[in-house]
C-alpha positions in Angstrom: 68.2 18.8 9.1 71.5 16.9 9.1 72.5 14.8 6.2 72.1 11.6 8.3 68.6 12.7 9.3 67.8 13.4 5.7 68.7 9.9 4.7 67.1 8.3 7.7 63.8 10.1 7.0 63.9 9.2 3.3 61.6 6.6 1.7 61.9 4.2 -1.3 59.8 6.6 -3.4 61.5 7.7 -6.6 61.2 11.4 -5.6 62.8 10.7 -2.3 65.7 8.8 -3.7 66.2 11.2 -6.6 66.1 14.1 -4.1 68.9 12.6 -2.0 71.0 11.7 -5.1 70.6 15.3 -6.4 71.5 16.7 -3.0 74.7 14.7 -2.9 75.5 15.7 -6.5 75.0 19.4 -5.6 77.0 18.9 -2.3 79.8 16.4 -3.1 81.4 17.1 0.3 78.7 14.7 1.7 79.9 11.7 -0.4 82.3 10.6 2.3 79.5 10.7 4.9 77.2 8.9 2.5 79.8 6.1 2.0 80.3 5.8 5.7 76.5 5.7 6.3 76.1 3.0 3.6 78.8 0.8 4.9 77.8 1.0 8.6 75.8 -2.1 9.1 75.1 -1.2 12.7 73.0 1.7 11.4 69.4 0.5 10.8 69.0 2.8 7.8 72.2 1.9 6.0 70.2 0.5 3.1 68.8 3.9 2.4 72.3 5.2 1.8 73.0 2.2 -0.4 70.1 3.4 -2.6 72.0 6.6 -3.2 75.3 4.9 -3.7 73.6 2.7 -6.3 72.2 5.7 -8.2 75.6 7.4 -8.1 77.3 4.2 -9.4 74.9 4.2 -12.3 75.4 7.8 -13.4 78.6 9.1 -11.7 80.8 6.2 -10.7 83.9 8.3 -10.7 82.6 10.0 -7.6 82.8 6.7 -5.8 86.4 5.9 -6.7 87.8 6.8 -3.2 85.2 4.5 -1.6 85.3 1.4 -3.8 87.6 -0.4 -1.4 85.1 0.2 1.4 82.2 -1.0 -0.8 84.2 -4.1 -1.7 85.0 -4.8 1.9 81.4 -4.7 3.0 79.4 -5.8 0.0 79.1 -9.5 0.9 78.0 -8.7 4.5 74.7 -7.0 3.7 71.7 -8.8 5.1 68.9 -6.3 4.5 67.0 -7.2 1.3 67.0 -3.7 0.0 70.7 -3.2 0.7 71.5 -6.5 -1.1 69.6 -5.5 -4.2 71.2 -2.0 -4.1 74.7 -3.3 -3.6 74.3 -5.9 -6.3 73.3 -3.2 -8.8 76.2 -1.0 -7.5 78.6 -3.9 -8.2 77.2 -4.2 -11.7 77.5 -0.5 -12.5 81.0 -0.2 -11.1 82.1 -3.4 -12.8 80.9 -2.3 -16.2 81.6 1.4 -16.1 83.8 2.9 -18.7 84.6 5.9 -16.5 86.6 4.0 -13.9 89.0 1.1 -13.7 88.8 -1.4 -10.8 92.0 -2.8 -9.4 92.6 -6.5 -9.5 91.7 -6.8 -5.9 88.5 -4.9 -6.3 87.5 -7.1 -9.2 88.3 -10.3 -7.2 86.1 -9.0 -4.3 83.2 -8.2 -6.7 83.5 -11.5 -8.4 83.5 -13.4 -5.1 80.5 -11.4 -3.8 78.6 -11.9 -7.1 79.2 -15.6 -7.1 78.0 -15.8 -3.5 74.8 -13.9 -4.4 74.2 -16.0 -7.4 74.4 -19.3 -5.5 72.9 -18.0 -2.3 69.3 -17.7 -1.2 68.9 -14.1 -2.3 65.9 -13.0 -4.3 65.9 -13.0 -8.1 67.0 -9.4 -8.7 70.4 -9.6 -6.9 71.0 -13.0 -8.7 70.3 -11.4 -12.1 72.6 -8.4 -11.3 75.3 -10.8 -10.1 74.9 -12.8 -13.4 75.4 -9.7 -15.5 78.4 -8.5 -13.5 80.0 -12.0 -13.7 79.4 -12.1 -17.5 81.2 -8.8 -17.8 84.2 -10.2 -15.8 84.1 -13.4 -17.9 85.3 -11.3 -20.8 88.8 -11.2 -19.2 88.7 -14.2 -16.9 87.8 -17.4 -18.8 87.2 -19.5 -15.7 84.1 -17.4 -14.9 82.4 -18.6 -18.0 82.5 -22.3 -16.9 81.4 -21.4 -13.4 78.5 -19.3 -14.7 77.4 -22.1 -17.0 77.5 -24.7 -14.2 75.5 -22.5 -11.8 73.0 -21.3 -14.3 72.3 -24.8 -15.7 72.0 -26.2 -12.2 69.5 -23.6 -11.0 67.7 -22.9 -14.3 64.7 -25.3 -14.0 63.7 -24.0 -10.5 63.9 -20.3 -11.3 61.4 -17.6 -12.3 60.8 -16.5 -15.9 62.8 -13.3 -15.3 65.8 -15.3 -14.1 65.5 -17.6 -17.0 65.4 -14.8 -19.5 68.5 -13.2 -18.0 70.3 -16.5 -17.8 69.7 -17.2 -21.5 71.1 -13.7 -22.3 74.1 -14.3 -20.2 74.8 -17.7 -21.6 74.5 -16.3 -25.1 77.0 -13.5 -24.2 79.6 -15.8 -22.7 79.3 -18.5 -25.4 80.2 -16.1 -28.2 
């Protein structure tokens, strides 16, 4: 079975996603193909590759360093709900990783994408991940604090309990 078939036939089950992640970790020569698969929006299964990218970003972000520019370039264009959730977590993990350093341009792209997710019509999870990523960037870029406060306060009353809990935590962090 080819690597692309392996991803295409995978499911959202934990075992399936973990199996693909472990396969890539044991065969790092496939990371380039994985990144190409995940950033190819014409491929109907791109979101399945995003799942693996997300898992790698969480535990082995250094493996993604050569592909961060590609991820930055495509992150805002995802439309599939599962890809949006996965790329939002990927941005959070890459932004907060102590193992890698994002360039100024990469940070700007991730900030822009996170702001778009936060104010957009996405589901709650991508909004929460965007909030957390932005609160991290706010440590070095003061203007983000004000933007976050405005957006969160504007949306707060109409959001879910999960969003509100995350929003309170983010507001506490940025107001320290």
